NUSEBA-316546 format. One line per field, with one value per residue (C-alpha): residue number from 1; residue in one letter; chain; x, y negated, z negated. Coordinates in nm, 2 decimals. Layout:
REM NUSEBA-316546
num = NUM/...
residu = A/...
chaine = A/...
X = X/...
Y = Y/...
Z = Z/...
//
This chain:
REM NUSEBA-316546
num = 1/2/3/4/5/6/7/8/9/10/11/12/13/14/15/16/17/18/19/20/21/22/23/24/25/26/27/28/29/30/31/32/33/34/35/36/37/38/39/40/41/42/43/44/45/46/47/48/49/50/51/52/53/54/55/56/57/58/59/60/61/62/63/64/65/66/67/68/69/70/71/72/73/74/75/76/77/78/79/80/81/82/83/84/85/86/87/88/89/90/91/92/93/94/95/96/97/98/99/100/101/102/103/104/105/106/107/108/109/110/111/112/113/114/115/116/117/118/119/120/121/122/123/124/125/126/127/128/129/130/131/132/133/134/135/136/137/138/139/140/141/142/143/144/145/146/147/148/149/150/151/152/153/154/155/156/157/158/159/160/161/162/163/164/165/166/167/168/169/170/171/172/173/174/175/176/177/178/179/180/181/182/183/184/185/186/187/188/189/190/191/192/193/194/195/196/197/198/199/200/201/202/203/204/205/206/207/208/209/210/211/212/213/214/215/216/217/218/219/220/221/222/223/224/225/226/227/228/229/230/231/232/233/234/235/236/237/238/239/240/241/242/243/244/245/246/247/248/249/250/251/252/253/254/255/256/257/258/259/260/261/262/263/264/265/266/267/268/269/270/271/272/273/274/275/276/277/278/279/280/281/282/283/284/285/286/287/288/289/290/291/292/293/294/295/296/297/298/299/300/301/302/303/304/305/306/307/308/309/310/311/312/313/314/315/316/317/318/319/320/321/322/323/324/325/326/327/328/329/330/331/332/333/334/335/336/337/338/339/340/341/342/343/344/345/346/347/348/349/350/351/352/353/354/355/356/357/358/359/360/361/362/363/364/365/366/367/368/369/370/371/372/373/374/375/376/377/378/379/380/381/382/383/384/385/386/387/388/389/390/391/392/393/394/395/396/397/398/399/400/401/402/403/404/405/406/407/408/409/410/411/412/413/414/415/416/417/418/419/420/421/422/423/424/425/426/427/428/429/430/431/432/433/434/435/436/437/438/439/440/441/442/443/444/445/446/447/448/449/450/451/452/453/454/455/456/457/458/459/460/461/462/463/464/465/466/467/468/469/470/471/472/473/474/475/476/477/478/479/480/481/482/483/484/485/486/487/488/489/490/491/492/493/494/495/496/497/498/499/500/501/502/503/504/505/506/507/508/509/510/511/512/513/514/515/516/517/518/519/520/521/522/523/524/525/526/527/528/529/530/531/532/533/534/535/536/537/538/539/540/541/542/543/544/545/546/547/548/549/550/551/552/553/554/555/556/557/558/559/560/561/562/563/564/565/566/567/568/569/570/571/572/573/574/575/576/577/578
residu = M/T/V/H/R/D/Q/E/K/G/T/L/L/N/H/Q/E/G/V/L/V/Q/D/E/I/S/A/D/G/A/K/E/Q/P/A/P/S/T/Y/V/H/Q/K/R/V/Q/D/R/S/T/N/P/S/L/F/N/T/K/E/F/Y/L/Y/Y/L/I/F/I/T/C/V/P/Y/M/F/K/T/G/H/D/A/S/S/E/S/N/P/N/Y/E/K/F/K/D/L/L/E/D/G/W/F/G/F/K/M/D/N/S/D/Q/Q/Y/A/N/F/R/N/N/L/P/I/L/A/A/V/I/C/I/Y/L/P/L/S/H/L/Y/R/R/F/L/V/P/V/T/P/V/K/S/P/H/Q/P/L/Y/R/A/Y/F/F/V/A/F/S/F/I/Y/I/Y/F/M/H/G/N/S/L/L/K/I/G/A/I/V/S/M/N/Y/A/I/A/K/L/G/G/S/S/R/L/M/P/T/A/T/W/I/F/N/L/G/I/L/F/L/N/E/T/Y/R/G/Y/N/F/T/D/I/H/S/S/L/E/W/L/D/N/N/R/G/M/N/S/R/W/D/V/T/F/N/F/T/M/L/R/L/V/S/F/N/L/D/Y/Y/W/S/L/R/Q/T/R/E/E/K/Q/R/I/D/R/D/R/A/P/A/T/D/K/E/R/V/S/T/P/T/F/A/E/D/Y/N/F/T/Y/Y/L/A/F/T/L/Y/A/P/L/Y/V/A/G/P/I/M/T/F/N/D/F/I/S/Q/L/R/Y/P/K/E/V/K/A/K/T/L/R/M/W/F/G/R/L/I/F/C/L/L/T/M/E/F/M/M/H/Y/M/H/L/V/A/I/S/K/R/Q/A/W/D/N/N/P/I/L/Q/I/C/M/I/G/L/F/N/L/V/L/I/W/L/K/L/M/I/I/W/R/F/F/R/F/W/A/L/V/D/G/I/E/A/P/E/N/M/I/R/C/V/L/N/N/Y/S/A/L/G/F/W/R/S/W/H/K/S/Y/N/L/W/T/L/R/Y/I/Y/I/P/L/G/G/T/R/Y/A/I/Y/N/I/W/V/V/F/T/F/V/A/V/W/H/D/I/N/L/K/L/L/A/W/A/W/L/I/S/F/F/V/L/P/E/I/I/A/S/K/I/F/S/K/K/K/A/S/S/K/G/M/R/I/D/K/Y/M/G/K/L/A/A/L/S/P/F/V/C/R/R/C/S/G/Q/H/F/H/D/D/G/G/K/S/G/W/L/Q/L/G/S/R/E/H/D/E/D/A/F/G/S/L/W/V/A/V/R/M/D/D/Y/V/L/L/F/L/R/D/L/C/V/R/A/D/A/V
chaine = A/A/A/A/A/A/A/A/A/A/A/A/A/A/A/A/A/A/A/A/A/A/A/A/A/A/A/A/A/A/A/A/A/A/A/A/A/A/A/A/A/A/A/A/A/A/A/A/A/A/A/A/A/A/A/A/A/A/A/A/A/A/A/A/A/A/A/A/A/A/A/A/A/A/A/A/A/A/A/A/A/A/A/A/A/A/A/A/A/A/A/A/A/A/A/A/A/A/A/A/A/A/A/A/A/A/A/A/A/A/A/A/A/A/A/A/A/A/A/A/A/A/A/A/A/A/A/A/A/A/A/A/A/A/A/A/A/A/A/A/A/A/A/A/A/A/A/A/A/A/A/A/A/A/A/A/A/A/A/A/A/A/A/A/A/A/A/A/A/A/A/A/A/A/A/A/A/A/A/A/A/A/A/A/A/A/A/A/A/A/A/A/A/A/A/A/A/A/A/A/A/A/A/A/A/A/A/A/A/A/A/A/A/A/A/A/A/A/A/A/A/A/A/A/A/A/A/A/A/A/A/A/A/A/A/A/A/A/A/A/A/A/A/A/A/A/A/A/A/A/A/A/A/A/A/A/A/A/A/A/A/A/A/A/A/A/A/A/A/A/A/A/A/A/A/A/A/A/A/A/A/A/A/A/A/A/A/A/A/A/A/A/A/A/A/A/A/A/A/A/A/A/A/A/A/A/A/A/A/A/A/A/A/A/A/A/A/A/A/A/A/A/A/A/A/A/A/A/A/A/A/A/A/A/A/A/A/A/A/A/A/A/A/A/A/A/A/A/A/A/A/A/A/A/A/A/A/A/A/A/A/A/A/A/A/A/A/A/A/A/A/A/A/A/A/A/A/A/A/A/A/A/A/A/A/A/A/A/A/A/A/A/A/A/A/A/A/A/A/A/A/A/A/A/A/A/A/A/A/A/A/A/A/A/A/A/A/A/A/A/A/A/A/A/A/A/A/A/A/A/A/A/A/A/A/A/A/A/A/A/A/A/A/A/A/A/A/A/A/A/A/A/A/A/A/A/A/A/A/A/A/A/A/A/A/A/A/A/A/A/A/A/A/A/A/A/A/A/A/A/A/A/A/A/A/A/A/A/A/A/A/A/A/A/A/A/A/A/A/A/A/A/A/A/A/A/A/A/A/A/A/A/A/A/A/A/A/A/A/A/A/A/A/A/A/A/A/A/A/A/A/A/A/A/A/A/A/A/A/A/A/A/A/A/A/A/A/A/A/A/A/A/A/A/A/A/A/A/A/A/A/A/A/A/A/A/A/A/A/A/A/A/A/A/A/A/A/A
X = 0.00/0.29/0.46/0.83/1.12/1.32/1.29/1.59/1.80/1.81/1.44/1.39/1.60/1.53/1.19/1.34/1.54/1.27/1.22/1.28/0.95/0.85/0.83/0.45/0.42/0.35/0.48/0.18/0.22/-0.07/-0.06/-0.26/-0.62/-0.70/-0.85/-1.23/-1.38/-1.47/-1.11/-0.98/-1.19/-1.08/-0.71/-0.74/-0.90/-0.62/-0.36/-0.49/-0.48/-0.13/0.01/-0.13/-0.12/0.17/0.00/-0.10/0.25/0.52/0.74/0.50/0.41/0.77/0.74/0.42/0.60/0.89/0.65/0.45/0.78/0.99/0.75/0.63/0.99/1.09/0.84/0.96/1.32/1.23/1.04/1.34/1.56/1.34/1.23/1.33/1.55/1.77/2.10/2.07/1.72/1.86/1.99/1.65/1.39/1.37/1.23/0.94/0.60/0.31/0.08/-0.24/-0.32/-0.01/0.24/0.53/0.50/0.76/0.63/0.98/0.94/0.88/0.70/0.44/0.42/0.33/0.05/-0.07/-0.08/-0.28/-0.52/-0.81/-0.78/-0.76/-1.07/-1.26/-1.16/-1.29/-1.62/-1.66/-1.54/-1.73/-2.09/-2.03/-1.88/-2.17/-2.44/-2.28/-2.25/-2.61/-2.77/-2.54/-2.35/-2.52/-2.56/-2.49/-2.14/-2.03/-1.94/-1.94/-1.64/-1.89/-2.04/-1.86/-1.72/-1.90/-1.71/-1.39/-1.52/-1.59/-1.25/-1.07/-1.28/-1.22/-0.86/-0.78/-0.94/-0.77/-0.42/-0.46/-0.55/-0.24/0.02/-0.13/0.00/0.23/-0.07/0.05/0.39/0.22/-0.01/0.27/0.47/0.16/0.07/0.42/0.41/0.07/0.21/0.50/0.24/0.03/0.31/0.51/0.21/0.32/0.67/0.94/1.10/0.79/0.88/1.24/1.12/0.88/1.16/1.40/1.15/1.02/1.37/1.48/1.19/1.30/1.65/1.52/1.27/1.55/1.80/1.56/1.34/1.02/1.13/1.03/0.82/1.07/1.34/1.12/1.06/1.07/0.71/0.59/0.71/0.35/0.28/0.54/0.35/0.08/0.24/-0.06/-0.04/0.26/0.52/0.71/0.49/0.79/0.81/0.47/0.52/0.73/0.40/0.25/0.56/0.47/0.12/0.26/0.48/0.18/-0.04/0.22/0.33/-0.03/-0.12/0.18/0.11/-0.26/-0.14/0.10/-0.18/-0.25/-0.59/-0.63/-0.54/-0.81/-1.07/-1.00/-1.10/-1.46/-1.60/-1.94/-1.82/-1.61/-1.25/-1.25/-0.95/-0.75/-0.46/-0.69/-0.79/-0.43/-0.32/-0.63/-0.61/-0.91/-1.09/-0.87/-1.11/-1.03/-0.67/-0.78/-0.67/-0.96/-0.94/-0.56/-0.60/-0.86/-0.62/-0.30/-0.45/-0.71/-0.74/-0.76/-0.44/-0.26/-0.05/0.09/-0.08/-0.12/-0.02/-0.26/-0.22/-0.42/-0.59/-0.70/-0.83/-1.04/-1.16/-1.30/-1.49/-1.63/-1.70/-1.74/-1.64/-1.89/-1.74/-1.95/-2.02/-1.87/-1.54/-1.54/-1.61/-1.32/-1.07/-1.19/-1.15/-0.80/-0.71/-0.83/-0.65/-0.32/-0.37/-0.43/-0.13/0.09/-0.03/0.05/0.40/0.46/0.37/0.53/0.86/1.05/1.28/1.27/1.40/1.67/1.78/1.79/2.02/2.21/2.13/2.23/2.57/2.64/2.29/2.27/2.30/1.94/1.82/2.04/1.90/1.54/1.59/1.69/1.41/1.13/1.25/1.20/0.86/0.76/0.87/0.65/0.36/0.37/0.38/0.10/-0.12/-0.05/-0.11/-0.42/-0.57/-0.56/-0.65/-0.96/-1.06/-1.05/-1.22/-1.52/-1.52/-1.56/-1.20/-1.00/-0.62/-0.37/-0.30/0.06/0.13/0.00/0.19/0.40/0.76/0.88/0.68/0.92/1.20/1.32/1.41/1.19/0.88/0.98/0.95/0.61/0.46/0.62/0.48/0.32/0.17/0.51/0.65/0.37/0.45/0.82/0.74/0.51/0.70/1.06/1.14/0.93/1.00/1.37/1.33/1.20/1.35/1.53/1.78/1.72/2.09/2.12/1.80/1.78/2.06/1.84/1.55/1.74/1.90/1.56/1.42/1.71/1.67/1.29/1.31/1.59/1.88/2.16/2.49/2.48/2.14/2.26/2.56/2.33/2.09/2.38/2.50/2.16/2.19/2.46/2.24/1.98/2.21/2.27/1.90/1.84/2.11/1.99/1.63/1.72/1.92/1.67/1.35/1.45/1.38/1.03/0.93/0.76/0.93/1.04/1.41/1.36/1.13/1.40/1.66/1.44/1.37/1.73/1.84/1.60/1.71/2.07/1.97/1.81/2.13/2.22/1.86/1.86/2.21/2.07/1.76/1.97/2.26/2.07/2.14/1.83/1.96/2.15/2.32/2.63/2.47/2.47/2.84/2.77/2.52/2.78/3.04/2.81/2.72/3.08/3.22/3.15/3.22/2.98/2.82/2.91/2.70/2.41/2.41/2.42/2.12/1.93/2.03/1.88/1.56/1.53/1.59/1.32/1.08/1.17/1.14/0.78/0.70/0.84/0.59/0.30/0.41/0.43/0.07/-0.03/0.16/0.00/-0.35/-0.28/-0.13/-0.44
Y = 0.00/-0.23/-0.41/-0.35/-0.57/-0.28/-0.41/-0.41/-0.72/-0.79/-0.80/-0.99/-1.27/-1.24/-1.38/-1.68/-1.80/-2.03/-2.25/-2.56/-2.73/-2.98/-3.35/-3.36/-3.21/-3.49/-3.52/-3.33/-3.04/-3.14/-3.18/-3.42/-3.34/-3.16/-3.34/-3.35/-3.04/-3.23/-3.35/-3.01/-2.85/-3.10/-3.05/-2.67/-2.70/-2.93/-2.70/-2.40/-2.58/-2.71/-2.40/-2.10/-1.75/-1.53/-1.20/-1.13/-1.18/-0.94/-1.05/-0.93/-0.61/-0.52/-0.58/-0.37/-0.08/-0.10/-0.11/0.19/0.38/0.26/0.22/0.59/0.69/0.48/0.67/1.00/0.91/0.82/1.15/1.35/1.19/1.33/1.66/2.00/2.07/1.78/1.89/1.63/1.76/1.95/1.63/1.46/1.74/1.75/1.39/1.50/1.60/1.81/1.58/1.61/1.92/2.10/1.84/1.71/1.35/1.09/0.92/0.84/0.46/0.39/0.07/0.20/0.54/0.36/0.17/0.47/0.71/0.46/0.36/0.57/0.39/0.05/0.13/0.24/-0.09/-0.29/-0.09/-0.20/-0.56/-0.67/-0.58/-0.74/-1.05/-1.09/-1.03/-1.29/-1.53/-1.48/-1.54/-1.78/-1.98/-2.27/-2.23/-2.59/-2.74/-2.84/-3.21/-3.34/-3.29/-3.24/-2.94/-2.62/-2.37/-2.06/-1.82/-1.91/-1.75/-1.42/-1.43/-1.47/-1.20/-0.94/-1.03/-0.96/-0.61/-0.55/-0.65/-0.46/-0.15/-0.20/-0.31/-0.23/-0.44/-0.62/-0.84/-1.02/-1.10/-1.23/-1.44/-1.59/-1.69/-1.83/-2.03/-2.18/-2.30/-2.46/-2.64/-2.78/-2.92/-3.08/-3.22/-3.34/-3.51/-3.76/-3.78/-3.73/-3.47/-3.24/-3.09/-3.03/-2.86/-2.65/-2.53/-2.46/-2.27/-2.05/-1.98/-1.89/-1.65/-1.48/-1.42/-1.31/-1.07/-0.92/-0.89/-0.74/-0.55/-0.67/-0.69/-0.46/-0.56/-0.37/-0.63/-0.89/-0.68/-0.32/-0.33/-0.40/-0.07/0.06/-0.20/-0.05/0.28/0.14/0.01/0.08/0.25/0.04/-0.05/-0.28/-0.59/-0.81/-0.70/-0.83/-1.14/-1.30/-1.37/-1.51/-1.74/-1.90/-1.98/-2.13/-2.37/-2.45/-2.55/-2.77/-2.95/-3.00/-3.14/-3.37/-3.51/-3.57/-3.78/-3.98/-4.08/-4.45/-4.60/-4.65/-4.29/-4.17/-4.39/-4.26/-3.90/-3.82/-3.59/-3.57/-3.34/-3.03/-3.07/-3.05/-2.82/-2.57/-2.82/-3.08/-2.83/-2.78/-3.15/-3.31/-3.31/-3.18/-3.36/-3.43/-3.22/-2.92/-2.90/-2.71/-2.39/-2.18/-2.27/-2.23/-1.87/-1.80/-1.91/-1.76/-1.41/-1.39/-1.01/-0.96/-1.16/-1.08/-0.79/-0.90/-1.22/-1.38/-1.69/-1.98/-2.32/-2.44/-2.72/-2.48/-2.22/-2.48/-2.64/-2.31/-2.27/-2.62/-2.61/-2.24/-2.12/-1.94/-1.60/-1.45/-1.08/-1.06/-1.19/-0.94/-0.65/-0.77/-0.78/-0.45/-0.29/-0.44/-0.30/0.05/0.04/-0.05/0.22/0.48/0.35/0.39/0.75/0.83/0.68/0.86/1.20/1.14/0.99/1.04/0.74/0.61/0.95/0.94/0.60/0.69/0.99/0.82/1.13/1.01/1.17/1.25/1.13/0.97/0.59/0.54/0.74/0.53/0.21/0.34/0.44/0.08/-0.08/0.14/0.10/-0.28/-0.22/0.01/-0.25/-0.51/-0.27/-0.16/-0.51/-0.62/-0.34/-0.42/-0.80/-0.75/-0.51/-0.76/-1.05/-0.86/-0.79/-1.17/-1.24/-1.02/-1.21/-1.54/-1.66/-1.70/-1.68/-1.74/-1.45/-1.34/-1.16/-1.35/-1.17/-0.86/-0.87/-0.81/-1.09/-1.36/-1.52/-1.76/-1.76/-2.06/-1.88/-1.57/-1.74/-1.90/-1.56/-1.34/-1.39/-1.71/-1.80/-1.78/-2.00/-2.26/-2.24/-2.31/-2.60/-2.77/-2.72/-2.71/-2.81/-3.12/-3.26/-3.23/-3.45/-3.22/-3.24/-3.56/-3.36/-3.02/-2.94/-2.97/-2.85/-2.53/-2.40/-2.46/-2.29/-1.99/-1.96/-1.96/-1.71/-1.47/-1.52/-1.48/-1.15/-1.00/-1.14/-0.98/-1.12/-0.94/-1.09/-1.43/-1.39/-1.27/-1.57/-1.82/-1.64/-1.67/-2.04/-2.03/-1.83/-2.11/-2.38/-2.23/-2.20/-2.56/-2.68/-2.46/-2.56/-2.93/-2.87/-2.66/-2.82/-3.13/-2.94/-2.91/-2.55/-2.67/-2.43/-2.07/-2.16/-2.42/-2.18/-1.91/-2.16/-2.26/-1.90/-1.79/-2.08/-1.96/-1.60/-1.71/-1.86/-1.52/-1.32/-1.27/-1.14/-0.89/-0.77/-0.69/-0.53/-0.29/-0.22/-0.05/-0.31/-0.21/0.14/0.11/-0.11/-0.12/-0.40/-0.20/-0.11/0.25/0.17/-0.04/0.24/0.49/0.25/0.23/0.57/0.78/0.76/0.57/0.39/0.06/0.14/0.28/-0.01/-0.26/-0.10/-0.11/-0.47/-0.56/-0.38/-0.56/-0.89/-0.83/-0.75/-1.08/-1.26/-1.15/-1.23/-1.58/-1.64/-1.51/-1.73/-2.03/-1.97/-1.96/-2.28/-2.46/-2.35/-2.47/-2.80/-2.90
Z = 0.00/-0.07/0.21/0.13/0.23/0.38/0.74/0.95/0.91/1.28/1.31/0.99/1.12/1.50/1.44/1.27/1.57/1.70/1.40/1.61/1.72/1.98/1.90/1.93/1.58/1.34/0.98/0.84/1.08/1.31/1.69/1.89/1.96/2.29/2.58/2.64/2.81/3.13/3.18/3.09/3.37/3.63/3.54/3.56/3.90/4.02/3.87/4.05/4.39/4.34/4.18/4.36/4.21/4.29/4.20/4.56/4.72/4.85/4.56/4.30/4.49/4.44/4.07/4.06/4.22/3.97/3.68/3.79/3.83/3.54/3.25/3.24/3.29/2.99/2.77/2.90/2.82/2.47/2.44/2.57/2.31/2.03/2.18/2.04/2.34/2.25/2.09/1.81/1.71/1.41/1.26/1.21/1.22/0.83/0.84/1.06/0.92/1.05/1.25/1.45/1.66/1.55/1.67/1.47/1.35/1.26/0.95/0.81/0.82/0.45/0.50/0.74/0.57/0.25/0.43/0.62/0.33/0.12/0.40/0.26/-0.08/0.09/0.29/-0.02/-0.19/0.11/0.10/-0.26/-0.22/0.09/-0.02/-0.36/-0.19/0.06/-0.20/-0.43/-0.15/-0.04/-0.38/-0.55/-0.29/-0.11/0.27/0.35/0.32/-0.03/0.04/-0.32/-0.56/-0.84/-0.66/-0.77/-0.53/-0.67/-0.45/-0.62/-0.94/-0.77/-0.60/-0.94/-1.11/-0.84/-0.79/-1.16/-1.13/-0.79/-0.91/-1.24/-1.04/-0.82/-1.08/-1.42/-1.71/-1.48/-1.42/-1.73/-1.58/-1.26/-1.46/-1.67/-1.36/-1.18/-1.50/-1.53/-1.17/-1.22/-1.53/-1.32/-1.07/-1.33/-1.55/-1.25/-1.08/-0.82/-0.95/-0.68/-0.91/-0.89/-0.55/-0.66/-0.98/-0.78/-0.54/-0.83/-1.02/-0.73/-0.59/-0.94/-0.97/-0.65/-0.78/-1.12/-0.97/-0.75/-1.04/-1.30/-1.05/-1.20/-1.56/-1.85/-2.15/-2.37/-2.28/-2.45/-2.77/-2.85/-2.99/-2.63/-2.50/-2.46/-2.20/-1.97/-1.97/-1.73/-1.41/-1.18/-0.84/-0.75/-1.01/-0.77/-0.81/-0.75/-0.38/-0.28/-0.51/-0.24/-0.05/-0.38/-0.41/-0.08/-0.21/-0.53/-0.33/-0.10/-0.39/-0.56/-0.25/-0.12/-0.46/-0.46/-0.12/-0.21/-0.50/-0.28/-0.04/0.01/-0.04/0.34/0.41/0.16/0.31/0.66/0.55/0.66/0.39/0.56/0.84/0.85/0.98/1.36/1.40/1.19/1.18/1.03/0.76/0.68/0.68/0.51/0.13/-0.05/-0.34/-0.64/-0.85/-0.64/-0.76/-1.08/-1.24/-1.13/-0.76/-0.79/-0.91/-0.64/-0.37/-0.52/-0.60/-0.32/-0.29/0.10/0.16/-0.16/-0.05/0.28/0.40/0.65/0.47/0.42/0.27/-0.03/0.17/0.44/0.19/-0.01/0.31/0.43/0.10/0.12/0.50/0.58/0.92/1.13/1.23/1.50/1.51/1.86/1.72/1.44/1.68/1.90/1.62/1.48/1.82/1.85/1.51/1.60/1.93/1.76/1.50/1.77/1.97/1.66/1.61/1.97/1.93/1.60/1.76/2.11/2.01/1.68/1.72/1.36/1.24/1.51/1.40/1.03/1.10/1.40/1.60/1.94/1.99/2.36/2.46/2.81/2.82/2.90/2.60/2.37/2.51/2.48/2.12/2.05/2.25/2.12/1.76/1.81/1.95/1.66/1.41/1.59/1.61/1.24/1.12/1.35/1.22/0.85/0.90/1.12/0.87/0.58/0.81/0.93/0.57/0.50/0.83/0.74/0.41/0.59/0.55/0.87/0.82/1.11/1.34/1.29/1.61/1.90/2.18/2.23/2.11/2.46/2.60/2.49/2.69/2.43/2.07/2.01/2.16/1.98/1.64/1.72/1.81/1.54/1.19/1.30/0.96/0.80/1.08/1.02/0.65/0.69/0.93/0.69/0.36/0.47/0.82/0.86/0.51/0.59/0.89/1.16/1.51/1.41/1.20/1.35/1.38/1.00/0.86/1.06/0.83/0.53/0.69/0.80/0.45/0.29/0.53/0.45/0.07/0.09/0.28/0.06/-0.14/0.05/0.16/0.50/0.56/0.48/0.71/0.99/0.93/0.97/1.28/1.44/1.41/1.67/1.91/1.90/2.03/2.38/2.44/2.34/2.58/2.86/2.81/2.83/3.15/3.34/3.22/3.42/3.74/3.87/3.97/4.28/4.51/4.48/4.47/4.20/4.01/4.01/3.90/3.61/3.51/3.54/3.32/3.05/3.09/3.04/2.71/2.62/2.68/2.31/2.24/2.53/2.42/2.08/2.23/2.44/2.22/1.95/1.69/1.49/1.44/1.12/0.86/1.07/1.27/1.59/1.59/1.65/1.93/2.11/2.07/2.23/2.52/2.63/2.53/2.84/3.21/3.45/3.15/3.31/3.63/3.43/3.19/3.48/3.64/3.31/3.27/3.61/3.53/3.20/3.37/3.63/3.35/3.18/3.51/3.55/3.19/3.25/3.52/3.31/3.02/3.25/3.35/2.99/2.92/3.21/3.09/2.73/2.85/3.03
//
């Protein structure tokens, strides 16, 4: 049930590479409002006439042929690397389990196995929670928006009550430790108020908690006093409450800083806020402070310990959470059916991958000795895909729970991990809610793009510490900062050219592909295999004859894949721009 921090260091930090943002983001994290619908329609019609589709061209017919041939062969290659006929099968077969229909299954990924094995329990909790929540909402919560600060948010009381039961069921008496930390953070906010020292005290306290949690692994009541030993006997279903507390820490910082910024508002800014209508956009919900009366302990607990998002997020801000209680969003049944269908499809895809390819077990045992070059590359590539898929399933599961409850959190995975041709885009599409959080509470307060060359180091350092306090992870985070610089330079050079002709379009795309070279190298080298940072993968890639030719052919195939994705992404950018 717990989302562990045992993710591979390469993946943990790869999704941090794109922390830089465009200049249109304001100091409060909001972008400009979209154009009116009529203007949008006219611009799209004009865009279609001036930028005709390339899907029905000879160029793309070649790509279709390559996809039809190569993609199934990639899956077959991954399957061959994990089949019983492979000489390395004996090295990892003990990690396999009996699966569906008599097939062997690779359930050796601890993080996903923990979620998968506890899925029936989670489903039972949801079946209890949702009927109670909807009945409570139907009979005790007003249907109309709660526009007055003197009107209580009744749902918050239900959230607090259920969260206490839920967390006690999960972590037992460790609920007392969680409550103590949460209460101390609230005291810092209220005692600090509008003082400029309050944000500093908030960061010092919460970073200190991260280090203490890591050092003492959740603490023991016995360390406080021997008479409290009996409290250590009940640790719930999961004794490592400190692992999931990293997500809670983000919510603690969010409350304190949102409260601080609300107190620093000028009278003119307060008067401009229209309380009679719901915020027009999600960004407005995030950036608009709520009533001063809403920054109280009950609502703070409801936000911090909200059961559907407690374990793994997605991450919300306090302003957004309270805004959705005061001005509820209408989540249509069609939307719920769509997200439920996507979740089921992802679960079935993961089951297929776990039964068809045993690549996690192979990577754990480094069982690729004397494998063909293509198999080694596919082990690295599909390991990256599996990491993306498992995280998407976990995040979408808890997000769907909240969505059915009437709370819409940001979607974390907005596109496939392979559908990215830049580090900046990669960050925006991988763990998006965390990206938005770092933008609002770290990157923009430090100066945003104005001081990007300096504050990216602070952001990357925090990202590494938040995932796991590990020296190798810190070193890797700082190294990634260097990978961002070539992309920024290449983007500035090639973005000056208009892709009005095929030649210029190719120049533009190849310039972006050049900036992606470090990322593709890591994708193909097997960097996600082991703690050696991919050293063994690189040694295998160059240890046999003809590897240079095979790797060169694979490189061309990967580049062609990226080239088509570039075109698809450009279509999306043009549609969003208008």
